[in-house]
N, C-alpha and C positions, 0 to 999 in steps of 0.2 A: 243597094241598100245604103242609105246614109248612115255613117258610123259616128257617134258622138265622140267628142274629145275625151281622151283618157279611158275609152272602152276597149278592153282586150277580148276580142272574138275567140281566142284560143282558150279562154277561161269559161266560156259559155258551157251551160249544162242543159241537158234534155230532160223533160219531164216524162217519165216512163209510162204514166197513165194517160194514153192518148186513145180515147175511146170513139169508135164510129157509131155504136148502137147502144141504146140503153137495154134492149132485150135481145140476146144473141142465141144462136142455135146451140145447144148443149153439146160439148165435146170433152172427150178425155184428153189427158196430156199426150197419149200416144197418137191422138188423131188430130193434133193440131197442124193446120196447113204449113207446108214448107214454103220456102221462097219460090216464086214463079220464074224468076230470072237470075241470071249470074250478077252478083253484087260486085261493084268495084272495090278496091281496097279501102277507100274512105268509107263507103256505105257499110262494108263489112264490119269495119271498126266501130261505126255507130251502132249498128245491130248488136255487136257484142257488148258494147256499153249498155244498150238498152235492156238487155237480158240480164246483165248484172245488176242494174238498177232495179229492175222487177223483183229479183230474187232479194235484194236488200229491203225493198218495201214489204215484201211478202213476210221477211223475218220480224220486221217491226210489228206488223199487225198480229203475227203469232205471239209476240212477246205480250201484246195487249190481252190476247185471249188467255195466255198462261196466268195473268194476274187473277183471273177469276178463279183458276184451279189453286192458285196459292192460298186464296181464301177458303176454298172448299177444303183443302188438306188440312189447313190450320184449324178450321173448325172441328173436323172430324178428330184430329189429334187432340186438342184441347178437351173434347167430350171424353175421349178414352182416357186422359190423364185424370179427369174429376171422377170418373167412375171407378177407376182402378185404385187411385191413390188418394182420394178425397180432394175437395175443392181447395184446400190449403196446403195440400201435400203433407197431411199428417198421418197418412196410412188408414184413414177411416173411408174406404172406398165403399160404394153401394154394392158392388160385385166383386168377385175374386179376379185376380189378374188373368186367369185363364179364360173366365166367362167374358170379361171386358175385351180381351184379345180376339176372341171369336165373333163378338159383334162387330168390332173394329174391322176385322178382315172383310166382312160381308159389306160394310159401308164403303170400305176402300175399293173393293172390286166393283162395286156399282159406279163409284166416281170415275174409276178407271175405264170401264165399258163406255161410259158416257163420253169421257175424253177420247177414247180410241175410235169410236163411230165418227166423231166430228173430224179428227185427223185423217182418217181413211178416206172420208168424202172430200176433204180439201186436197188430199194427195192424189186423188183418182181423177177429178174433174177440174178443167181449166176454162170454165165459161166466163167467170168474172164479170157478170152483168148484174142488173138489179135484183133479179130473182135469187141468184146465189147469195149476194150480199145480204139480202132480207132474211134468207134461211140462216146464215151465220149468226145475224143479230138475234133471231128467234132462239137459236141454240144458246146463246150467251144469257138470254133472259131466263131460260129454263134451267141453265146451270146455276144461276144465282139463286134461284127459288129452291132448287135441289140442295144447294150447299146450306141454306138456312134451315131446311127441314130434316136433313139427314140425322142429326143428333137425336131426333125424337122417333126414330124408326122403331126402336125397341122399348118405347115408353109404355110401362104395364098399365097406365091409367086410361089409355085410349084404345078403342077396338080397331082403328085403322090408322093409316099414317098417309100424309100427302107425298113423302118422298117417292113412294111406289107409283103413285098417279103421275107424278112429274116424269119418272123415268120411263113409264109406258108412253106417255105422250111424246117424249123425245124419240123412242124408238119407232112409234108410228110416224112421226114427221120424217124421219130418215127413209122409211119405206115410201112414203108419199112423194118425197122429192125425187127419189130414184125411179119411181113409177113414171112421174112426169118426164124425166130424162129418157126413160126407155122409149118413149114415143118418137124420139129423134135419133137415139143411138140403138139400132135394132139388135146389135150382138149382145147387149145385157139383158135382153127379155127373158131368155131361158134362165138367167141367173136369177132374176126376180121371182120367177115361178118356183124354183128350187129352194131359194130363201123362205118363200111363203110357206112351203111344206115343212121346212125345218122349225119355223116359228110356232106352228099349231101345237105341239107338245109343250112349249115353254109358256104360252100365254095363260093356260089354266093354272099353272103353278103361281103365277104373279098374282092372279085374281084371287085365288084361295088365300094367299099370303096377306092380302090386304085386310082380311076379316079374321085373322088368327092372331095370336098373341104369343109372346114369349119364345121358347124354343122351337115350337112349331113353325112361327113366322121365320125364325132364323134359318131352320133347316130348308123350308121351301125357298126362300130367297136364294140361299147358297146353292141349292139344286139348280134353280133357273139360271142363274149367273153361269154355272158350269156348263149347263147345256147350251147356252148361247156361244160359249168359248168353243166347245167341242163341235158344234154345228158348223162353226167358221174353220175349224180344222178339217172337217170333212169336205168342205168346199175346195180346199186346196189339194185334195187327193187325186191321183191319176184316175181313179174310178169316177169321181164326181166330175171331172174334166170331160169325159165322155158325154155327159148329159148337157154340157154347155155348148154354145156356138163356137165353131172353130176360130173365130176372129176374137173371141172374148178373151182379153188379156188377164182376166181376174183381177187380183190386187197387186199386180206387178208394177202399175203405173208409178213413176217417180218414187221407186223403192228407197232411193238415197235420201230423198227428202223425208221420208216417212221414218226411216231408221234414225234420222237426226232428231225428228221430233220426240222419238221415244227416249233418246239420250237427253234431250232437253227436260223431259219429265223427270227423269233422275236428279237433275239439278234442282227441280222444285222440291223433290223429297229431302235432298241434303240441305237445301236452303231453309227448309222448315226446321230442321235440327239446329243449324246455326242460329237462325232467328229466335228460337226458343231459349237460347243461352243469353239473349239480350232482353227479350220481351218480358216486361214484368220485373226486371232486375233480380233474376234468382240468385245472382251471385252476391247480393247485399252491398253494403257499403265498404269502401275502402279495400284494402288487401286482407284477406282472410282464408281459412281453409276452403271455403266455397270457391274462392278465385282460383286457387290451385286445381280444384276439380274441374272447373270450367275450362281452364287452359289445357288440361290433358284431354278433355273430351273434344275440344276444337282440334287438337292435334290428330286424334282418331278420325274425325271428319276429313281432315286434309289428306290422310293416307288413303282413306276409302275412295275419295274422290280420284286420287292418283291411280290406284288400282283399277277403278273402272274405265277411265278414259285412256290409261296407257295399254290396257289389254295385255297380251302376251309380248309386246314390243316388237311384233313382226313389222318390217318395213313395207312389204307389199303382200296383201292377202285377198281373199275373196270372202265377202261377207256371208254369214250363215243365211241371210234372207235371199241371197242370189244362189244358193245351192239348191239343195233338195227340200221339198215340201215339209218333211219331217223335222229337218234341222231348223227350218224357219219357225215351226211351231214350237219346238223345244226351246229356241232362243226366246220366244215370246213368254213361254211358261216360266223360265228362269227368271225373267224380268218381272213378272207378276210377284213371285215370291221375294225377289230382291227388293222391289218397291215397298211391299207391305213390311218386310222384317226391317229395312232401314227405318222407316217412320216409327215402328214400335221401339226400336232401339234409341232414337232420338228422344221419344217422350221418356223412356225409362232413364235415360242419361240425366235428364233434368232433375227428376227425382232423387237420383243418388247424389247429383251436385248439391242439392239443398240439404243433404244430410251426410256430410264428409266424415264426420267423426263417429257417427252411429254405426254399430256393427252387429254384435252377436245376438242370437235368439237364446242361446243356452244360459247366458249370464242372467237374463231377465227370468228365465224359467227357473233357475236355481234360486233366485231371490224370492220369487213368489212360493217356491216350495217350502222354504224356511218360514214362511208367515202363513198363519191360519186364515187371516182375512185379507182379502184383496181390495185395495182402494181403487178408486176410478182412475187416479193417476198412474198407477202401477199397470192397469188394463191398458191404457192408452200407450204406455211405453212398450208393452208387449205386442200390442197390434202394429206399432210402428217398426219394431225389430222384425217381426214376421214379414211385413211388407217390404222392408229392405232386403231381407234375405230372398224373397221371391222376385224382387226386382233385379238382383244380381243374377239369378238363374235365367231371367228374362234376357239380360244383356248378353249373357254367355251364349244361350241358345240361338238367339237372333244374329249376333255377330257371326257364329259359325255358319248360320245359313247365308248370310251375305257374303262371306269368303267363298263359300262352295258354289253359290250361284254366279258370282262374278267370274270364277274360274271357269266353270262349265260353259258359261255363255261365250266367253272369249275363245274357248276350245272349239266352239261350233264352226268358227272361221277356218279357212284353209290357207295356211302360210305358203307363200311363193318365194320365200327367200333362199337363194342358192347357198351352198355351202361357203363357209368363211365370210359370211355377211357381217355377223356380229361376234362378240367376244364368246359368248355361249349360244351356238347355233340351235341347239335343242330347246324348243319353247316349253317343253315339260319341265325342264330343269330350271327355266327362268322362272316359272310360277310355282316351283316346288315349295318355297317357304310359306306360301299362303296355305297350302294344303296342310302343312305340318302344324301351323297354328290352330287349326280347327279342333283337334282333341285337347290342345293345351288350354284354349280359352274356355272349353266346356268344363275342364277339371278344375279351373280357377274357382268356380262358385262352390265347390264342396266345402271349403274351409269357412267355418262359420265365425272364426274369431277375427277375420280380416275386416277392417273398417272400409268404407266406401271410397275414401281417397286413395288408399292403397290398392284397392281393387281396380280402379280406373287408371291409376298411374301404371300398373303392371300390364294392363291390356294395351294402353297407348305406347308403353315402351316396346312391347313385342311387335307391335305394328310398324313402328319407326325402325325397328331392327331389320325388317325386310327391305327397307328402301336402298341402303348401300349395296346389297347384293344385286338388286333389280337394276340400279343404275350402272353398276359396273358390268353385269351380263349383257345389257342392252347397248353398250358402246359399239361403235364401228370396229370392225376386226383389226384395223391398223391404228386404232385410237389408243389413248393412255390416260393416266391419271392427271398429268400435268401437261399443258400445251406448251410446246417448245418454240 
């Protein structure tokens, strides 16, 4: 090969996407063919680089997919904020915070199941042909339509809603593509039949929910979503494994990638909270009490992000997904609660940030008791004060759930650190401050005289106070404060 002047072949790169066929025989990650011959050191290095480049390209495509769910989560969150706190954040919501949170949880669980089905499919199969890519594009189209229609699921003015239609079309699409794959991958056929049996009691709930209204629709949708989750839990039990093919690996394919995708979803949730502190300029112009509230809210997100990704600071561990089936499903359940609580927390943070000096309900109640006639302005002030008080309880309750679920999820792993690995080798002691914070943050909401800025500042201060202990406790055993 003729080399042009100034060309450095050592800097040449290989394109990881080298296809031989447009349509390929479907295969799982565990059934990908191994190398048929022994590779030379140069060929082995090229193969290693190709696998690495494929992983990079895969992550880039998944980032594009996540952009769809950023929009879905943002749309659901904005709808919850308007319904619970009013369109202008004035406390004039159409529903109570409890009812709005109940509807929000159902919408979020539907969006999560939508995303989860897609990620399980991409983590299980490695065909990478035109059929698989067309299916992913179809999933993105349905996700976009679902995200636009989700806020209208509980619209009292309509007898039905397209969000359920779209969700059922997506669920049927997953079953059809796996049915097509089962013609080529024989060991997943029994799983398809068992899944069909489990879906039979769920489908009527969705169909009836489409033609009901209000609380009936919410109850049926919540029951259907939970039945889908528990059906998946049953598929992972040893009893269900006896009904499946002996070669059926279940959902264990590429579990490392699947768990990373779940962690990526938490970044989407936290990102929505951070984005809400900027979108629409809720902090106002210049430097004001709102600015201080925004700063302490951002610090809280920073600590929660560190708590989640640092875990219990074990150097070596076995992930809960790779242990027993019940630990895997508990880990998933804790993440369901964690995601929903974090998103509700971020929405409520913005409402409190917009009212940093407003505080007590009792002062407005006393003022109204002294007057015989209540003006419209006084009514509005009282509604706002009650909304702020309810928002503080919402923050306290959801922050307690976040700390609890983060801690329990990380304790599902098995630490393999030998003695004298870290300064504090007992991982329960390392995460103890998080547990102690739970009753404290709940009790903070009791005080009615505290304004929102003080409330948020105390919460962020308590979270930040945990960091020095965790940083010191997770140091190497022979480490110290200053490097010599």
